[in-house]
N, C-alpha and C positions, 0 to 999 in steps of 0.2 A: 166331539162327544156332546150328546145332549143331556140335559138335566135328568131326564127320565131313565137314563142308563146308570145313574148314581143312586146309591142307597145310603141311608143312615141306619145302622144295625145296632140294637141295644141289648145289653144283658146286665145282670146285677150279680154281685157276690157279697160275701159276709165280712170281708176285711180289705183294708187298703192294700195289704201285701198281695192278696190273691188278685185284686183288680189290676195292680201293676204287673203281675206275672202274666195274666191273660193278655193285657194290652201289649206288652213287649213281645210275647210269643206271636201274636197276630201280625204285628208290624214287621218283625223279623222274617216271617213267612211271606211277606208282601201281600197279605190277604186284605189289608186296609191301608190307606195312606196315612191315617191319623186315628188316634184313640184318645178320647177325652174322658177323664175320670172325675165324676162329681160325687161328693160325699159330705157327710153321710146323708142318706135319705131314709125315711121311715116307710117301710112297706107293711101294709095290712092285707092279709089274704087268708083264704081258707085252705088248709092243708090237712089231709087225712081226717076230715070231719071236724076239725077245730079251727077257730079263728086265731090266727097268729099275728104277732107284731114283731118286726125285727128291724135292726139297723143294717142297711146295705149300702154298697158303693155301686153306682151306676156307671157303666162304660158305654160310650157312644163311639161307634166305629164308622169312618167314612170310607166307602168302598164302591165297587161297581157291580152291576147285576151279573156280569160274567164271573166274578170271584165269589158270589154269594154262597154257592153250594159248598165250596171248599172252606169258606169262613165258618159256615154252620157246622160242618163236620169237625173242624178244628176246635171250635168252642165246645161242642158236645163231648169230644174226647178229653179236653183239658179241664173241663169244669167239674167241680166236686158235688154240685147239686144233682139230685135224682132227676129233676125235670127243670133244667135251667130255662129262664126266660131268654128267648132269642127271637127278636122281632125286627123285621126289616120295613123301613118306611121309605117310600120313594122321595127323591129330591125333585121337587116340582120345578124349581128355578134355582139358578146359581150363576155366578160369574164365569165366563168362559175360561178365564185363566185358572181359576180354582178347580173347575171340573177337569181341565186338561191335566193339572197337577195330580188329581186323584187317579186319573187313568194312567198316567206315567208311573206313579208309585206303586200301583197294583199290578203292573205288568210283570209276569214271571220272568226272572232273569234268564 
């Protein structure tokens, strides 16, 4: 597996409980090998014409390009935001052992 076939996908949600639920659901479905929850983060954004500030929990998922579409669909269905942030960033480099682990853990049973 090459690094460019791995992705880090991120999303945010408004509580630690929701972040844990999203993370566990994704890992249970083998759509990512790992989910890391960072919190809290302060997000400042424009929504429906107003500038908003909110406390959010960020989740980083380690996955493969082959599983991205299913991961995005899962997050879209499970998320309670109208327009959840779902952004995929390519992994440019990584250890061979770690990348192999990501591939193995995201292979559908």
